[in-house]
ZALUM-52298 format. One record per residue (C-alpha): residue in one letter; residue number from 1; x negated, y negated, z negated. Coordinates in Angstrom, 1 decimal, always signed. Example, Ala and Ser with C-alpha at 12.3 -4.5 7.8 and 13.67 -1.06 7.14 Angstrom:
! ZALUM-52298
<r res="a" n="1" east="-12.3" north="+4.5" up="-7.8"/>
<r res="s" n="2" east="-13.7" north="+1.1" up="-7.1"/>
This chain:
! ZALUM-52298
<r res="x" n="1" east="-19.9" north="-8.4" up="-18.9"/>
<r res="x" n="2" east="-17.2" north="-8.6" up="-16.2"/>
<r res="x" n="3" east="-17.6" north="-11.6" up="-13.9"/>
<r res="x" n="4" east="-14.6" north="-13.4" up="-12.4"/>
<r res="x" n="5" east="-15.0" north="-16.0" up="-9.7"/>
<r res="x" n="6" east="-12.1" north="-18.1" up="-8.5"/>
<r res="x" n="7" east="-11.8" north="-19.7" up="-5.1"/>
<r res="x" n="8" east="-8.6" north="-21.8" up="-4.4"/>
<r res="x" n="9" east="-7.8" north="-21.8" up="-0.7"/>
<r res="x" n="10" east="-4.7" north="-23.4" up="+0.8"/>
<r res="x" n="11" east="-3.5" north="-21.4" up="+3.8"/>
<r res="x" n="12" east="-2.5" north="-23.7" up="+6.6"/>
<r res="x" n="13" east="+0.4" north="-22.6" up="+8.9"/>
<r res="x" n="14" east="+0.1" north="-23.9" up="+12.4"/>
<r res="x" n="15" east="+3.3" north="-25.7" up="+13.3"/>
<r res="x" n="16" east="+3.8" north="-26.2" up="+17.0"/>
<r res="x" n="17" east="+0.2" north="-25.6" up="+17.9"/>
<r res="x" n="18" east="-0.7" north="-23.5" up="+20.9"/>
<r res="x" n="19" east="-2.7" north="-20.4" up="+20.1"/>
<r res="x" n="20" east="-6.1" north="-19.9" up="+21.6"/>
<r res="x" n="21" east="-6.4" north="-16.8" up="+23.9"/>
<r res="x" n="22" east="-6.5" north="-13.6" up="+21.9"/>
<r res="x" n="23" east="-10.0" north="-12.3" up="+22.2"/>
<r res="x" n="24" east="-11.9" north="-9.4" up="+20.6"/>
<r res="x" n="25" east="-15.3" north="-7.7" up="+20.5"/>
<r res="x" n="26" east="-15.8" north="-4.1" up="+21.3"/>
<r res="x" n="27" east="-16.5" north="-1.5" up="+18.6"/>
<r res="x" n="28" east="-16.8" north="+2.1" up="+17.6"/>
<r res="x" n="29" east="-13.8" north="+4.3" up="+18.2"/>
<r res="x" n="30" east="-12.4" north="+1.9" up="+20.8"/>
<r res="x" n="31" east="-11.3" north="-0.5" up="+18.1"/>
<r res="x" n="32" east="-12.0" north="-4.2" up="+18.3"/>
<r res="x" n="33" east="-12.3" north="-7.0" up="+15.8"/>
<r res="x" n="34" east="-9.8" north="-9.9" up="+16.4"/>
<r res="x" n="35" east="-11.3" north="-13.1" up="+17.6"/>
<r res="x" n="36" east="-8.3" north="-15.4" up="+17.7"/>
<r res="x" n="37" east="-8.0" north="-18.7" up="+15.9"/>
<r res="x" n="38" east="-4.2" north="-18.4" up="+15.6"/>
<r res="x" n="39" east="-2.0" north="-15.3" up="+15.3"/>
<r res="x" n="40" east="+1.0" north="-15.3" up="+17.6"/>
<r res="x" n="41" east="+4.0" north="-14.1" up="+15.8"/>
<r res="x" n="42" east="+6.7" north="-14.8" up="+13.3"/>
<r res="x" n="43" east="+4.3" north="-15.7" up="+10.5"/>
<r res="x" n="44" east="+4.9" north="-12.5" up="+8.5"/>
<r res="x" n="45" east="+1.5" north="-10.9" up="+9.2"/>
<r res="x" n="46" east="-2.0" north="-12.3" up="+9.7"/>
<r res="x" n="47" east="-5.6" north="-11.3" up="+8.9"/>
<r res="x" n="48" east="-8.6" north="-12.5" up="+6.9"/>
<r res="x" n="49" east="-12.3" north="-11.8" up="+7.5"/>
<r res="x" n="50" east="-13.5" north="-13.1" up="+4.1"/>
<r res="x" n="51" east="-11.3" north="-11.3" up="+1.6"/>
<r res="x" n="52" east="-8.7" north="-14.1" up="+1.6"/>
<r res="x" n="53" east="-10.9" north="-17.2" up="+1.3"/>
<r res="x" n="54" east="-9.4" north="-18.2" up="+4.6"/>
<r res="x" n="55" east="-6.4" north="-16.6" up="+6.3"/>
<r res="x" n="56" east="-5.9" north="-17.0" up="+10.1"/>
<r res="x" n="57" east="-2.9" north="-19.4" up="+10.6"/>
<r res="x" n="58" east="+0.2" north="-18.2" up="+12.5"/>
<r res="x" n="59" east="+1.9" north="-19.8" up="+15.5"/>
<r res="x" n="60" east="+5.2" north="-19.9" up="+13.5"/>
<r res="x" n="61" east="+6.0" north="-20.3" up="+9.8"/>
<r res="x" n="62" east="+7.4" north="-17.3" up="+8.2"/>
<r res="x" n="63" east="+11.2" north="-17.2" up="+7.7"/>
<r res="x" n="64" east="+12.5" north="-17.5" up="+4.2"/>
<r res="x" n="65" east="+13.5" north="-14.3" up="+2.4"/>
<r res="x" n="66" east="+11.4" north="-12.1" up="+4.7"/>
<r res="x" n="67" east="+9.2" north="-9.4" up="+3.2"/>
<r res="x" n="68" east="+6.6" north="-7.5" up="+5.3"/>
<r res="x" n="69" east="+6.5" north="-4.2" up="+3.5"/>
<r res="x" n="70" east="+4.2" north="-2.2" up="+5.7"/>
<r res="x" n="71" east="+1.3" north="-2.8" up="+8.2"/>
<r res="x" n="72" east="-0.8" north="+0.1" up="+9.5"/>
<r res="x" n="73" east="-3.3" north="+0.8" up="+12.3"/>
<r res="x" n="74" east="-1.6" north="+3.1" up="+14.8"/>
<r res="x" n="75" east="-4.1" north="+3.8" up="+17.6"/>
<r res="x" n="76" east="-6.7" north="+2.0" up="+19.6"/>
<r res="x" n="77" east="-6.4" north="-1.8" up="+18.8"/>
<r res="x" n="78" east="-2.7" north="-1.1" up="+17.9"/>
<r res="x" n="79" east="-1.0" north="-2.0" up="+14.6"/>
<r res="x" n="80" east="+2.5" north="-1.6" up="+13.5"/>
<r res="x" n="81" east="+4.4" north="-3.6" up="+10.8"/>
<r res="x" n="82" east="+7.9" north="-3.4" up="+9.4"/>
<r res="x" n="83" east="+9.9" north="-5.9" up="+7.4"/>
<r res="x" n="84" east="+12.8" north="-5.7" up="+4.9"/>
<r res="x" n="85" east="+15.3" north="-5.8" up="+7.7"/>
<r res="x" n="86" east="+13.8" north="-2.8" up="+9.4"/>
<r res="x" n="87" east="+12.3" north="-4.8" up="+12.3"/>
<r res="x" n="88" east="+9.2" north="-3.0" up="+13.6"/>
<r res="x" n="89" east="+6.6" north="-5.2" up="+15.2"/>
<r res="x" n="90" east="+3.6" north="-4.1" up="+17.3"/>
<r res="x" n="91" east="+0.2" north="-5.7" up="+18.0"/>
<r res="x" n="92" east="-1.9" north="-4.2" up="+20.8"/>
<r res="x" n="93" east="-4.8" north="-6.7" up="+20.5"/>
<r res="x" n="94" east="-6.2" north="-5.9" up="+17.1"/>
<r res="x" n="95" east="-3.8" north="-8.2" up="+15.3"/>
<r res="x" n="96" east="-4.0" north="-11.4" up="+17.4"/>
<r res="x" n="97" east="-0.3" north="-11.3" up="+18.6"/>
<r res="x" n="98" east="+2.8" north="-9.5" up="+17.4"/>
<r res="x" n="99" east="+6.2" north="-8.9" up="+19.0"/>
<r res="x" n="100" east="+9.3" north="-7.0" up="+17.8"/>
<r res="x" n="101" east="+9.5" north="-3.6" up="+19.5"/>
<r res="x" n="102" east="+12.1" north="-1.6" up="+17.5"/>
<r res="x" n="103" east="+14.7" north="-1.9" up="+14.8"/>
<r res="x" n="104" east="+15.7" north="+0.5" up="+12.1"/>
<r res="x" n="105" east="+18.8" north="+0.0" up="+9.9"/>
<r res="x" n="106" east="+20.0" north="+1.4" up="+6.6"/>
<r res="x" n="107" east="+16.8" north="+1.2" up="+4.6"/>
<r res="x" n="108" east="+16.4" north="-0.8" up="+1.4"/>
<r res="x" n="109" east="+12.6" north="-0.9" up="+1.2"/>
<r res="x" n="110" east="+11.2" north="+0.2" up="+4.6"/>
<r res="x" n="111" east="+7.8" north="+1.8" up="+4.5"/>
<r res="x" n="112" east="+5.6" north="+2.8" up="+7.5"/>
<r res="x" n="113" east="+3.3" north="+5.8" up="+8.1"/>
<r res="x" n="114" east="+1.5" north="+6.2" up="+11.4"/>
<r res="x" n="115" east="+0.8" north="+9.6" up="+13.0"/>
<r res="x" n="116" east="-2.2" north="+10.6" up="+15.2"/>
<r res="x" n="117" east="+0.1" north="+11.3" up="+18.2"/>
<r res="x" n="118" east="+1.1" north="+7.7" up="+18.6"/>
<r res="x" n="119" east="+4.4" north="+7.9" up="+16.7"/>
<r res="x" n="120" east="+5.2" north="+6.5" up="+13.3"/>
<r res="x" n="121" east="+7.6" north="+7.2" up="+10.5"/>
<r res="x" n="122" east="+9.8" north="+4.5" up="+9.0"/>
<r res="x" n="123" east="+11.0" north="+5.7" up="+5.6"/>
<r res="x" n="124" east="+12.9" north="+4.3" up="+2.7"/>
<r res="x" n="125" east="+11.1" north="+3.8" up="-0.6"/>
<r res="x" n="126" east="+13.2" north="+5.5" up="-3.2"/>
<r res="x" n="127" east="+15.7" north="+6.5" up="-0.5"/>
<r res="x" n="128" east="+16.1" north="+9.6" up="+1.7"/>
<r res="x" n="129" east="+16.5" north="+8.0" up="+5.2"/>
<r res="x" n="130" east="+13.8" north="+8.7" up="+7.8"/>
<r res="x" n="131" east="+13.2" north="+7.5" up="+11.3"/>
<r res="x" n="132" east="+10.6" north="+8.4" up="+13.9"/>
<r res="x" n="133" east="+9.4" north="+5.5" up="+16.1"/>
<r res="x" n="134" east="+7.5" north="+5.8" up="+19.3"/>
<r res="x" n="135" east="+7.1" north="+2.5" up="+21.2"/>
<r res="x" n="136" east="+10.7" north="+1.1" up="+21.6"/>
<r res="x" n="137" east="+12.3" north="+4.5" up="+21.0"/>
<r res="x" n="138" east="+13.8" north="+5.1" up="+17.5"/>
<r res="x" n="139" east="+14.9" north="+8.6" up="+16.5"/>
<r res="x" n="140" east="+17.1" north="+8.9" up="+13.4"/>
<r res="x" n="141" east="+16.1" north="+12.1" up="+11.5"/>
<r res="x" n="142" east="+18.1" north="+14.0" up="+8.9"/>
<r res="x" n="143" east="+17.6" north="+13.0" up="+5.3"/>
<r res="x" n="144" east="+14.5" north="+14.6" up="+3.8"/>
<r res="x" n="145" east="+16.6" north="+16.2" up="+1.1"/>
<r res="x" n="146" east="+20.2" north="+16.8" up="+0.3"/>
<r res="x" n="147" east="+22.1" north="+17.3" up="-3.0"/>
<r res="x" n="148" east="+19.7" north="+14.9" up="-4.9"/>
<r res="x" n="149" east="+19.8" north="+11.3" up="-6.0"/>
<r res="x" n="150" east="+16.0" north="+11.3" up="-6.0"/>
<r res="x" n="151" east="+14.4" north="+9.4" up="-3.1"/>
<r res="x" n="152" east="+11.0" north="+9.5" up="-1.4"/>
<r res="x" n="153" east="+8.0" north="+8.2" up="-3.3"/>
<r res="x" n="154" east="+5.4" north="+8.9" up="-0.7"/>
<r res="x" n="155" east="+5.1" north="+10.2" up="+2.9"/>
<r res="x" n="156" east="+2.0" north="+11.3" up="+4.8"/>
<r res="x" n="157" east="+1.3" north="+12.9" up="+8.2"/>
<r res="x" n="158" east="-1.3" north="+15.5" up="+8.8"/>
<r res="x" n="159" east="-4.0" north="+13.8" up="+10.9"/>
<r res="x" n="160" east="-4.9" north="+17.1" up="+12.6"/>
<r res="x" n="161" east="-1.4" north="+18.5" up="+13.0"/>
<r res="x" n="162" east="+0.9" north="+15.4" up="+13.6"/>
<r res="x" n="163" east="+4.0" north="+17.6" up="+13.5"/>
<r res="x" n="164" east="+3.3" north="+18.3" up="+9.8"/>
<r res="x" n="165" east="+4.9" north="+15.7" up="+7.6"/>
<r res="x" n="166" east="+4.7" north="+15.8" up="+3.8"/>
<r res="x" n="167" east="+6.9" north="+13.9" up="+1.3"/>
<r res="x" n="168" east="+6.9" north="+13.5" up="-2.5"/>
<r res="x" n="169" east="+10.3" north="+12.9" up="-4.0"/>
<r res="x" n="170" east="+11.0" north="+10.7" up="-7.1"/>
<r res="x" n="171" east="+10.8" north="+13.7" up="-9.5"/>
<r res="x" n="172" east="+7.5" north="+14.9" up="-8.1"/>
<r res="x" n="173" east="+9.0" north="+17.7" up="-5.9"/>
<r res="x" n="174" east="+6.9" north="+18.2" up="-2.7"/>
<r res="x" n="175" east="+8.7" north="+18.9" up="+0.7"/>
<r res="x" n="176" east="+7.2" north="+19.6" up="+4.1"/>
<r res="x" n="177" east="+8.3" north="+19.4" up="+7.7"/>
<r res="x" n="178" east="+6.5" north="+21.3" up="+10.5"/>
<r res="x" n="179" east="+8.7" north="+19.9" up="+13.3"/>
<r res="x" n="180" east="+8.1" north="+16.1" up="+13.1"/>
<r res="x" n="181" east="+10.7" north="+15.5" up="+10.4"/>
<r res="x" n="182" east="+13.6" north="+17.4" up="+12.0"/>
<r res="x" n="183" east="+13.8" north="+19.8" up="+9.0"/>
<r res="x" n="184" east="+12.2" north="+19.9" up="+5.5"/>
<r res="x" n="185" east="+11.7" north="+22.6" up="+3.0"/>
<r res="x" n="186" east="+10.5" north="+22.5" up="-0.6"/>
<r res="x" n="187" east="+6.9" north="+23.6" up="-1.0"/>
<r res="x" n="188" east="+5.9" north="+22.3" up="-4.4"/>
<r res="x" n="189" east="+7.6" north="+21.9" up="-7.7"/>
<r res="x" n="190" east="+8.0" north="+18.8" up="-9.9"/>
<r res="x" n="191" east="+5.2" north="+18.4" up="-12.5"/>
<r res="x" n="192" east="+7.6" north="+18.4" up="-15.5"/>
<r res="x" n="193" east="+11.4" north="+18.4" up="-16.2"/>
<r res="x" n="194" east="+13.3" north="+15.2" up="-16.1"/>
<r res="x" n="195" east="+10.4" north="+13.2" up="-14.7"/>
<r res="x" n="196" east="+10.8" north="+9.8" up="-13.1"/>
<r res="x" n="197" east="+8.1" north="+9.0" up="-10.6"/>
<r res="x" n="198" east="+7.4" north="+5.3" up="-10.0"/>
<r res="x" n="199" east="+4.9" north="+5.9" up="-7.2"/>
<r res="x" n="200" east="+2.9" north="+8.7" up="-5.5"/>
<r res="x" n="201" east="-0.2" north="+8.9" up="-3.4"/>
<r res="x" n="202" east="-1.1" north="+11.7" up="-1.0"/>
<r res="x" n="203" east="-4.7" north="+12.1" up="-0.1"/>
<r res="x" n="204" east="-5.0" north="+11.7" up="+3.7"/>
<r res="x" n="205" east="-8.1" north="+13.8" up="+3.8"/>
<r res="x" n="206" east="-6.4" north="+16.7" up="+1.9"/>
<r res="x" n="207" east="-2.6" north="+16.7" up="+1.8"/>
<r res="x" n="208" east="-2.7" north="+19.2" up="-1.1"/>
<r res="x" n="209" east="-4.2" north="+16.5" up="-3.3"/>
<r res="x" n="210" east="-1.4" north="+14.4" up="-4.7"/>
<r res="x" n="211" east="-1.2" north="+12.0" up="-7.6"/>
<r res="x" n="212" east="+2.0" north="+10.7" up="-9.1"/>
<r res="x" n="213" east="+2.6" north="+7.8" up="-11.5"/>
<r res="x" n="214" east="+5.5" north="+8.3" up="-13.9"/>
<r res="x" n="215" east="+7.7" north="+6.6" up="-16.6"/>
<r res="x" n="216" east="+6.2" north="+7.0" up="-20.1"/>
<r res="x" n="217" east="+4.2" north="+10.1" up="-19.1"/>
<r res="x" n="218" east="+1.3" north="+8.5" up="-17.2"/>
<r res="x" n="219" east="-0.2" north="+10.3" up="-14.3"/>
<r res="x" n="220" east="+0.1" north="+13.9" up="-13.0"/>
<r res="x" n="221" east="-2.3" north="+15.4" up="-10.4"/>
<r res="x" n="222" east="-2.3" north="+18.4" up="-8.1"/>
<r res="x" n="223" east="-4.9" north="+19.9" up="-5.7"/>
<r res="x" n="224" east="-2.6" north="+22.7" up="-4.7"/>
<r res="x" n="225" east="+0.3" north="+20.9" up="-3.0"/>
<r res="x" n="226" east="+2.5" north="+20.8" up="-6.1"/>
<r res="x" n="227" east="+2.2" north="+24.5" up="-7.1"/>
<r res="x" n="228" east="+0.1" north="+23.6" up="-10.1"/>
<r res="x" n="229" east="-0.1" north="+20.2" up="-11.8"/>
<r res="x" n="230" east="-2.4" north="+18.7" up="-14.5"/>
<r res="x" n="231" east="-1.4" north="+15.9" up="-16.8"/>
<r res="x" n="232" east="-4.1" north="+13.2" up="-16.6"/>
<r res="x" n="233" east="-5.7" north="+11.6" up="-19.6"/>
<r res="x" n="234" east="-5.0" north="+7.9" up="-19.9"/>
<r res="x" n="235" east="-5.4" north="+6.0" up="-23.2"/>
<r res="x" n="236" east="-5.2" north="+7.8" up="-26.5"/>
<r res="x" n="237" east="-3.4" north="+11.1" up="-27.2"/>
<r res="x" n="238" east="+0.3" north="+10.4" up="-27.6"/>
<r res="x" n="239" east="+0.2" north="+7.0" up="-25.9"/>
<r res="x" n="240" east="+3.3" north="+6.3" up="-23.8"/>
<r res="x" n="241" east="+2.2" north="+4.9" up="-20.4"/>
<r res="x" n="242" east="+4.2" north="+3.8" up="-17.4"/>
<r res="x" n="243" east="+2.0" north="+4.3" up="-14.4"/>
<r res="x" n="244" east="+3.7" north="+2.0" up="-11.8"/>
<r res="x" n="245" east="+1.2" north="+2.3" up="-8.9"/>
<r res="x" n="246" east="-1.3" north="+4.9" up="-7.8"/>
<r res="x" n="247" east="-3.8" north="+5.1" up="-4.9"/>
<r res="x" n="248" east="-6.4" north="+7.6" up="-3.7"/>
<r res="x" n="249" east="-9.6" north="+6.1" up="-2.3"/>
<r res="x" n="250" east="-9.9" north="+6.9" up="+1.5"/>
<r res="x" n="251" east="-13.7" north="+6.7" up="+1.0"/>
<r res="x" n="252" east="-13.9" north="+9.3" up="-1.8"/>
<r res="x" n="253" east="-10.9" north="+11.4" up="-2.8"/>
<r res="x" n="254" east="-12.3" north="+11.9" up="-6.3"/>
<r res="x" n="255" east="-11.8" north="+8.2" up="-6.9"/>
<r res="x" n="256" east="-8.2" north="+7.4" up="-7.9"/>
<r res="x" n="257" east="-6.7" north="+4.1" up="-9.0"/>
<r res="x" n="258" east="-3.6" north="+3.5" up="-11.2"/>
<r res="x" n="259" east="-1.9" north="+0.4" up="-12.6"/>
<r res="x" n="260" east="+0.5" north="+0.4" up="-15.5"/>
<r res="x" n="261" east="+1.4" north="-0.5" up="-19.0"/>
<r res="x" n="262" east="+0.5" north="+1.4" up="-22.1"/>
<r res="x" n="263" east="+3.7" north="+0.9" up="-24.1"/>
<r res="x" n="264" east="+2.0" north="+2.0" up="-27.3"/>
<r res="x" n="265" east="-0.6" north="-0.7" up="-27.0"/>
<r res="x" n="266" east="+2.1" north="-3.2" up="-26.0"/>
<r res="x" n="267" east="+4.1" north="-2.4" up="-29.1"/>
<r res="x" n="268" east="+0.9" north="-3.1" up="-31.1"/>
<r res="x" n="269" east="+0.6" north="-6.5" up="-29.5"/>
<r res="x" n="270" east="-3.0" north="-6.0" up="-28.1"/>
<r res="x" n="271" east="-4.4" north="-9.0" up="-26.2"/>
<r res="x" n="272" east="-4.0" north="-7.2" up="-22.8"/>
<r res="x" n="273" east="-0.3" north="-6.4" up="-23.6"/>
<r res="x" n="274" east="-1.3" north="-2.9" up="-22.7"/>
<r res="x" n="275" east="-1.4" north="-3.8" up="-19.0"/>
<r res="x" n="276" east="-4.4" north="-2.3" up="-17.1"/>
<r res="x" n="277" east="-5.8" north="-1.1" up="-13.8"/>
<r res="x" n="278" east="-7.3" north="+2.3" up="-14.4"/>
<r res="x" n="279" east="-10.0" north="+4.2" up="-12.4"/>
<r res="x" n="280" east="-10.6" north="+8.0" up="-12.2"/>
<r res="x" n="281" east="-13.8" north="+9.6" up="-10.7"/>
<r res="x" n="282" east="-12.6" north="+13.2" up="-11.0"/>
<r res="x" n="283" east="-9.7" north="+13.1" up="-8.6"/>
<r res="x" n="284" east="-7.1" north="+11.8" up="-11.0"/>
<r res="x" n="285" east="-7.6" north="+14.0" up="-14.1"/>
<r res="x" n="286" east="-9.1" north="+11.5" up="-16.4"/>
<r res="x" n="287" east="-8.9" north="+7.7" up="-16.2"/>
<r res="x" n="288" east="-10.7" north="+4.8" up="-17.8"/>
<r res="x" n="289" east="-9.6" north="+1.2" up="-18.0"/>
<r res="x" n="290" east="-11.2" north="-0.9" up="-15.2"/>
<r res="x" n="291" east="-9.4" north="-4.2" up="-15.4"/>
<r res="x" n="292" east="-7.3" north="-5.7" up="-18.3"/>
<r res="x" n="293" east="-4.4" north="-8.1" up="-18.0"/>
<r res="x" n="294" east="-5.7" north="-11.5" up="-19.2"/>
<r res="x" n="295" east="-3.2" north="-14.4" up="-19.3"/>
<r res="x" n="296" east="-4.4" north="-17.3" up="-17.3"/>
<r res="x" n="297" east="-7.1" north="-15.3" up="-15.5"/>
<r res="x" n="298" east="-5.8" north="-11.9" up="-14.4"/>
<r res="x" n="299" east="-2.0" north="-11.2" up="-14.1"/>
<r res="x" n="300" east="-1.0" north="-7.6" up="-13.8"/>
<r res="x" n="301" east="+2.7" north="-7.0" up="-13.1"/>
<r res="x" n="302" east="+4.7" north="-3.8" up="-12.8"/>
<r res="x" n="303" east="+4.1" north="-2.1" up="-9.4"/>
<r res="x" n="304" east="+1.2" north="-4.2" up="-8.3"/>
<r res="x" n="305" east="+0.0" north="-3.5" up="-4.8"/>
<r res="x" n="306" east="-3.3" north="-1.4" up="-4.9"/>
<r res="x" n="307" east="-5.5" north="-1.3" up="-1.8"/>
<r res="x" n="308" east="-8.7" north="+0.7" up="-2.1"/>
<r res="x" n="309" east="-11.5" north="-0.2" up="+0.4"/>
<r res="x" n="310" east="-11.6" north="+2.4" up="+3.2"/>
<r res="x" n="311" east="-15.4" north="+2.9" up="+3.1"/>
<r res="x" n="312" east="-16.6" north="+1.8" up="-0.4"/>
<r res="x" n="313" east="-15.0" north="+3.8" up="-3.2"/>
<r res="x" n="314" east="-16.1" north="+1.2" up="-5.8"/>
<r res="x" n="315" east="-13.9" north="-1.6" up="-4.3"/>
<r res="x" n="316" east="-10.2" north="-2.1" up="-5.0"/>
<r res="x" n="317" east="-8.0" north="-5.0" up="-4.0"/>
<r res="x" n="318" east="-4.8" north="-5.9" up="-5.9"/>
<r res="x" n="319" east="-2.3" north="-8.7" up="-5.8"/>
<r res="x" n="320" east="-0.3" north="-11.1" up="-8.0"/>
<r res="x" n="321" east="+2.1" north="-13.4" up="-6.2"/>
<r res="x" n="322" east="+5.1" north="-15.5" up="-7.0"/>
<r res="x" n="323" east="+7.1" north="-18.4" up="-5.6"/>
<r res="x" n="324" east="+7.8" north="-19.6" up="-9.1"/>
<r res="x" n="325" east="+6.6" north="-23.2" up="-9.4"/>
<r res="x" n="326" east="+5.0" north="-22.7" up="-5.9"/>
<r res="x" n="327" east="+2.2" north="-20.7" up="-7.5"/>
<r res="x" n="328" east="+1.2" north="-18.7" up="-4.5"/>
<r res="x" n="329" east="-0.8" north="-15.5" up="-4.4"/>
<r res="x" n="330" east="-4.0" north="-14.2" up="-6.0"/>
<r res="x" n="331" east="-5.9" north="-11.6" up="-4.1"/>
<r res="x" n="332" east="-8.2" north="-9.8" up="-6.5"/>
<r res="x" n="333" east="-11.3" north="-7.8" up="-5.7"/>
<r res="x" n="334" east="-12.7" north="-5.4" up="-8.3"/>
<r res="x" n="335" east="-16.2" north="-3.8" up="-7.8"/>
<r res="x" n="336" east="-16.6" north="-0.9" up="-10.2"/>
<r res="x" n="337" east="-20.3" north="-0.6" up="-9.5"/>
<r res="x" n="338" east="-20.9" north="-4.1" up="-10.9"/>
<r res="x" n="339" east="-17.8" north="-4.2" up="-13.1"/>
<r res="x" n="340" east="-17.2" north="-7.5" up="-11.4"/>
<r res="x" n="341" east="-13.8" north="-9.1" up="-10.6"/>
<r res="x" n="342" east="-13.2" north="-12.0" up="-8.2"/>
<r res="x" n="343" east="-10.1" north="-13.7" up="-6.9"/>
<r res="x" n="344" east="-9.1" north="-15.7" up="-3.8"/>
<r res="x" n="345" east="-5.9" north="-17.8" up="-4.0"/>
<r res="x" n="346" east="-3.5" north="-18.7" up="-1.1"/>
<r res="x" n="347" east="-0.2" north="-20.4" up="-0.8"/>
<r res="x" n="348" east="+2.0" north="-17.5" up="+0.3"/>
<r res="x" n="349" east="+4.6" north="-16.3" up="-2.1"/>
<r res="x" n="350" east="+3.2" north="-12.8" up="-2.1"/>
<r res="x" n="351" east="+1.3" north="-10.1" up="-0.2"/>
<r res="x" n="352" east="+3.4" north="-6.9" up="+0.2"/>
<r res="x" n="353" east="+1.0" north="-4.8" up="+2.3"/>
<r res="x" n="354" east="-2.7" north="-4.6" up="+3.2"/>
<r res="x" n="355" east="-4.5" north="-2.7" up="+5.9"/>
<r res="x" n="356" east="-8.1" north="-2.7" up="+7.2"/>
<r res="x" n="357" east="-9.5" north="-2.8" up="+10.7"/>
<r res="x" n="358" east="-10.9" north="+0.7" up="+11.4"/>
<r res="x" n="359" east="-14.0" north="-0.8" up="+13.1"/>
<r res="x" n="360" east="-14.7" north="-3.6" up="+10.7"/>
<r res="x" n="361" east="-13.2" north="-3.2" up="+7.2"/>
<r res="x" n="362" east="-14.0" north="-6.8" up="+6.3"/>
<r res="x" n="363" east="-11.0" north="-7.6" up="+8.5"/>
<r res="x" n="364" east="-7.9" north="-7.2" up="+6.3"/>
<r res="x" n="365" east="-4.4" north="-7.4" up="+7.7"/>
<r res="x" n="366" east="-1.9" north="-9.0" up="+5.3"/>
<r res="x" n="367" east="+1.8" north="-8.7" up="+5.2"/>
<r res="x" n="368" east="+3.5" north="-11.6" up="+3.5"/>
<r res="x" n="369" east="+6.6" north="-12.3" up="+1.4"/>
<r res="x" n="370" east="+8.5" north="-15.6" up="+1.8"/>
<r res="x" n="371" east="+11.1" north="-16.5" up="-0.8"/>
């Protein structure tokens, strides 16, 4: 029997309070854990050390209509974040203070991918624009593709060869750059004709392992960089499934998560409305239902943020948040080993991005939405 525990926590924003000095403790790999009681910044990003039961307050309240779409570790004690306006913020003290360092324009939904050489790529979800950022220097790069209306669904950088950048387009086509994004060429074909990709995930431990979630056709997976794809098994044969979100576990690449709606079940008016979180343990070839939508307890929406734990392949965090009726945000934790689901609630309108401290994964960095 799945267990669900609910903890309601109001997140206090510090208004006009002075921050305590940013402190930290040393750790493996040069990373530190934040030891500040207030995060200095614009309120769009903070951290929690107890899975959202308490969130460290910020020195300023977040501005309305600001969405923090990406937060990523980017070197020793350094994190980067980007909001909907293309403002790039940097923290060099493990997340205790943030300051704007660069600005990128012309992107509808900016995403952020860090490289091992200290640079980062700001790219447009479902668009083709690409920029490379290094400190305060922004380099506008040519579009990742021409002659197509299909945008970028995922971007990854080879952790051993930082000049190697791989993208997956919105039809599943794979393109690669070997000169830090200056030029791209097609290296993998789309899984099927006339395919619409909602989301894609590139395995950081093996860039040839790619999973895409599609409209009506569920999930496709490749271990050969897009040369050969397999159509994953979700639901019953013939079911029409929209796979809105996919994620590969950093702890075990054979564990893949997906979130979507089984339209066939939805048409049959099943209690879950056909909305599920799925889990695969064979790299994305077959999936089983892990979590069901359950009105009043578990709300699954299209395109839910999925954040696999970086060291425990059994754990997944996912989010439901809304400003409607000042509901706030539920941060769910699912443990596949125990088939247990728990949730922490906070007052933010949404969580748009989650990252983990490389030294201490219990420290989760959260990028917020304010409406």
